[in-house]
C-alpha positions in Angstrom: 197.3 113.8 114.8 195.5 110.6 114.2 193.3 111.4 117.1 192.3 114.7 115.5 191.5 113.0 112.2 189.3 110.5 114.0 187.4 113.3 115.7 186.9 115.1 112.4 185.6 112.0 110.7 183.1 111.4 113.6 181.8 115.0 113.2 181.4 114.6 109.4 179.5 111.3 109.8 177.2 112.9 112.3 176.5 115.8 109.9 175.8 113.4 107.1 173.4 111.4 109.3 171.5 114.6 110.2 171.0 115.4 106.5 169.6 112.1 105.5 166.0 112.2 104.3 163.6 111.0 107.0 161.2 108.2 106.1 157.7 109.3 105.0 155.2 109.4 107.8 152.3 107.0 107.4 149.1 107.9 109.2 147.5 105.1 111.2 144.2 106.9 111.4 141.2 105.0 110.2 137.6 106.0 110.0 135.6 105.0 113.1 133.9 101.7 112.5 130.2 101.6 111.8 128.0 101.2 114.9 127.2 97.6 115.8 123.7 96.3 116.5 124.4 96.4 120.2 125.3 100.1 120.1 122.2 101.1 118.3 119.1 102.0 120.3 115.9 100.0 119.9 113.5 102.0 117.8 109.9 102.0 118.6 108.1 103.8 115.8 105.3 104.9 118.3 107.9 107.2 119.8 107.5 109.5 116.9 103.9 110.2 117.7 104.7 110.4 121.4 107.4 113.0 120.9 105.3 115.1 118.5 102.4 115.1 121.0 104.7 116.9 123.4 106.2 120.4 123.2 109.9 119.6 122.9 111.6 120.6 119.6 111.8 117.7 117.2 114.2 117.3 114.2 114.0 115.1 111.2 116.6 114.4 108.5 115.4 113.2 105.1 118.0 111.8 102.7 116.6 111.0 99.3 115.9 111.8 95.6 113.4 113.7 93.5 110.4 111.9 94.7 110.4 114.2 97.7 112.2 117.4 96.7 109.2 119.6 95.8 106.5 121.3 97.8 103.7 119.1 96.4 105.5 115.9 97.2 105.4 113.6 100.2 107.9 115.4 102.5 105.9 118.7 102.5 102.6 116.8 102.6 103.7 115.0 105.8 105.0 118.3 107.2 101.6 119.9 106.7 99.9 116.9 108.4 102.2 117.2 111.4 101.5 120.9 111.7 97.8 120.4 111.6 97.5 117.3 113.7 99.9 118.2 116.5 99.5 122.0 116.4 103.2 122.4 115.7 105.3 124.9 113.6 107.0 122.8 111.0 109.9 124.3 109.1 111.1 122.4 106.0 114.6 123.3 104.8 115.0 122.1 101.2 118.5 121.3 99.8 119.6 123.2 96.8 121.7 120.9 94.6 123.0 123.8 92.5 124.4 125.8 95.5 125.3 122.8 97.6 123.5 124.1 100.6 120.0 124.5 102.1 118.0 127.1 100.3 114.2 127.4 100.3 112.5 127.4 103.8 108.8 126.7 104.1 106.9 127.1 107.4 103.6 125.3 108.2 101.5 125.9 111.3 102.2 127.4 114.7 103.4 125.9 117.9 106.4 124.1 119.3 109.1 123.7 116.5 109.6 120.8 114.3 112.6 121.0 111.8 112.9 118.9 108.7 116.2 118.9 106.8 115.1 117.7 103.4 118.2 116.7 101.5 116.5 115.4 98.3 118.4 115.5 95.0 116.8 115.0 91.6 118.4 112.0 89.9 120.7 111.3 92.8 121.6 108.1 94.5 122.8 106.9 97.9 126.3 107.7 96.9 125.3 111.4 96.6 123.8 111.3 100.0 127.0 109.7 101.4 129.3 112.2 99.8 127.2 115.2 101.1 126.2 113.7 104.4 128.1 116.0 106.7 126.7 119.1 105.1 123.2 117.7 104.7 122.9 116.5 108.3 124.0 119.6 110.4 123.8 117.7 113.7 122.1 115.0 115.7 118.4 114.5 114.9 115.5 112.7 116.4 114.6 110.8 113.3 116.3 109.9 110.0 114.3 108.9 106.9 116.2 107.4 103.9 114.4 107.5 100.6 116.4 105.9 97.8 116.0 103.2 95.2 114.9 104.6 91.8 118.3 105.9 90.8 120.6 103.1 92.0 118.6 99.9 92.5 121.8 97.8 92.3 123.6 99.8 94.9 120.7 100.9 97.1 121.0 98.3 99.8 124.7 98.7 100.4 124.4 102.5 100.2 121.4 102.6 102.6 123.3 100.4 105.0 126.2 102.8 105.0 123.9 105.8 105.5 122.4 104.1 108.5 125.8 103.7 110.1 126.7 107.3 109.4 123.4 108.4 110.9 123.9 106.6 114.1 127.4 107.9 114.4 126.2 111.4 113.9 123.3 110.9 116.3 119.7 109.8 115.6 116.9 108.4 117.6 116.0 105.9 114.8 116.1 105.3 111.1 113.1 104.8 108.8 113.9 103.3 105.4 111.3 103.8 102.7 110.6 101.6 99.7 109.5 103.6 96.7 106.6 103.6 94.3 106.4 101.0 91.5 107.5 102.1 88.0 106.2 100.8 84.7 108.4 102.5 82.1 110.8 99.6 81.6 109.7 96.0 82.7 113.3 94.9 83.4 114.1 98.0 85.5 110.7 97.7 87.3 111.5 94.1 88.3 115.0 95.1 89.4 113.6 97.7 91.7 110.9 95.4 93.1 113.6 92.9 94.0 115.6 95.7 95.6 112.6 96.6 97.8 112.3 93.0 98.9 115.9 93.1 100.0 115.3 96.4 101.8 112.4 94.9 103.7 114.4 91.8 104.7 117.5 93.7 105.7 116.3 96.8 107.4 112.9 96.1 109.0 114.5 95.5 112.4 113.5 97.7 115.3 116.0 96.0 117.6 118.7 97.3 115.2 117.3 100.8 115.3 115.6 100.7 111.8 112.1 100.3 110.5 110.9 100.0 106.9 107.8 101.9 105.7 106.6 100.0 102.6 105.5 102.7 100.2 105.8 100.3 97.3 103.1 98.0 98.8 100.8 101.0 99.2 100.6 101.5 95.5 98.5 99.4 93.1 100.0 97.3 90.4 99.4 97.2 86.6 97.0 99.6 84.9 95.7 100.9 88.2 99.1 102.5 88.8 98.8 104.8 85.7 96.6 107.5 87.3 99.2 107.9 90.1 102.3 108.5 87.9 103.6 111.3 85.8 104.0 110.8 82.0 107.4 109.2 82.5 105.7 106.3 84.3 108.2 106.6 87.1 107.6 109.6 89.3 104.4 109.9 91.3 102.1 112.7 90.3 100.1 114.8 92.9 97.7 111.9 93.5 100.6 109.5 93.8 102.4 111.9 96.2 99.3 112.1 98.4 99.2 108.3 98.5 102.9 108.2 99.4 102.5 110.7 102.2 99.5 108.7 103.6 101.7 105.6 103.6 104.5 107.4 105.5 102.0 108.9 108.0 100.5 105.4 108.5 103.9 103.8 108.9 105.0 106.3 111.4 101.6 106.0 113.2 100.9 109.7 113.1 97.5 111.1 114.0 
């Protein structure tokens, strides 16, 4: 009898043990670390001109703000220059912030294809580009251009650094970081941005690290001479300012 009771108790204990709540599973997955300097290719800016002079498809990703989101601003002006100078068909896909996808497509010229994914958002910062990166960069590209500063001068350097890491993980032949035009609407804000662009030059102008800085800020005049190049808000470049910006980018990339 006692033997049967012992067996019964053992069965009951087993059942109770099976019904105990299992400990919560904790994932050990972590995001892949940012690429190190050793893992990034050396970026020779002359490679852009060399590639465009050939006939292979070429793809560019632009991550930025409202200084490059319209057809009369620097992205489209550089696209037109590439189409004319290299006899290429350049298609610019402009990001639509309202729909959260690429919308307007503009084609310049004829010839071997060049594709520009222009993810420029009015009033947006590096954090916006980080949050939407996977959708805004559909795949590996030959060149990445990062154009931020006006909307988040305090966070621009760290945000740009993160975007550079994300770009190399996704796949890019090199990263060009732009400084932006001077502003004269608020003296304190203007100086903050000028200091930010100094940090950008110091931190990211390193071809051995896969990055080059194109100094748009330095291409603009200072003081009263800046007024004819800005919109009434004294921040955004007008058409003349956008042409100067486009010339600075073309010179920095050593385009024809």
